N, C-alpha and C positions, 0 to 999 in steps of 0.2 A: 303237183311238185317235189322236189326231190331234193331233201340239201344233201349236201357232199361237208365230209371236214373244212375245206378249205372253207365251203358256205359260214358252218359255227365259229371260226377263227378269227377271218371275218366281221363279225357281229362282236365276237366278245374283243376284241382292238379296239370297234366305237365306244363302244359301249367305255371304256376304257377311254381312249381318248374321250370324249362328252364327261367323264368324270374327272380325268386332269384337267381340261378348259375352265369348267365350270370349279371348281375349288379355286385356281392359279386366281382367278377372274374377281372368287371371292378378298382378296391378301389385302389387304392394306393401304395399296400401290396407287401413287397418284401421281396429277397432274404423263410428265412422257415415260416412263417405267407401262403405264398401264395405257397408252396407245401403242405401244412395243409391243406386249405381248398382246395385247389380242390386232392387232396385222400380222404376228405371226402366227398366229392363229388362221390367223382371216386364210396369209399365202396360201398356208397349206389344206387350208378346203378348197384353194383352185387346184392346189393342185393334184387332192387327191378324187377332187372331179377329171378332173383332168388324167391322173395318174387309168382312171376304172372305162373309160369312154360312155361318158355319163351325159355330160357335157365338155367341147374341148374348149377350152378355156385358153387368154393366154396369162401363166402365171410374170408379173410384174410389181415393180416396188406400187404402183398408182394403185390398181386393183388392188393393193398386200390391205393397201395403206382406207382404202373407199371401202371393201367388206370388216374389217377390222374395225371402225366407228360405228358407220352404222351398223354392224354385225348382222341379224340376220339378214333386212331388209337391205344390203349394203349388196349382199350376197343376190340377191333379185335383179339392184338398181346395172350391179355389173354380169348376168348373166343376159340382161333384158339391151342392154348394150350390145352386144357378139349375139343379138343374135339381132338383133334391127343391125351391125354396123356388114 
């Protein structure tokens, strides 16, 4: 498997994104602010998966909220629902 500079840049961007999400979720935010941050991260996850044609998922507020509230299991729920429908 040959890695080009695009693959390396995507990997670095993914690591930076994960680090940023972890840092933001460790802040002392509570309640609505934390749900909003997690929902935005969930929407970014869904958009990222759809942008790279890994799994084509509809990007809407409901899916972002599910992924934001439930985290990685929520992403699994959204993927399973998209495959069943």
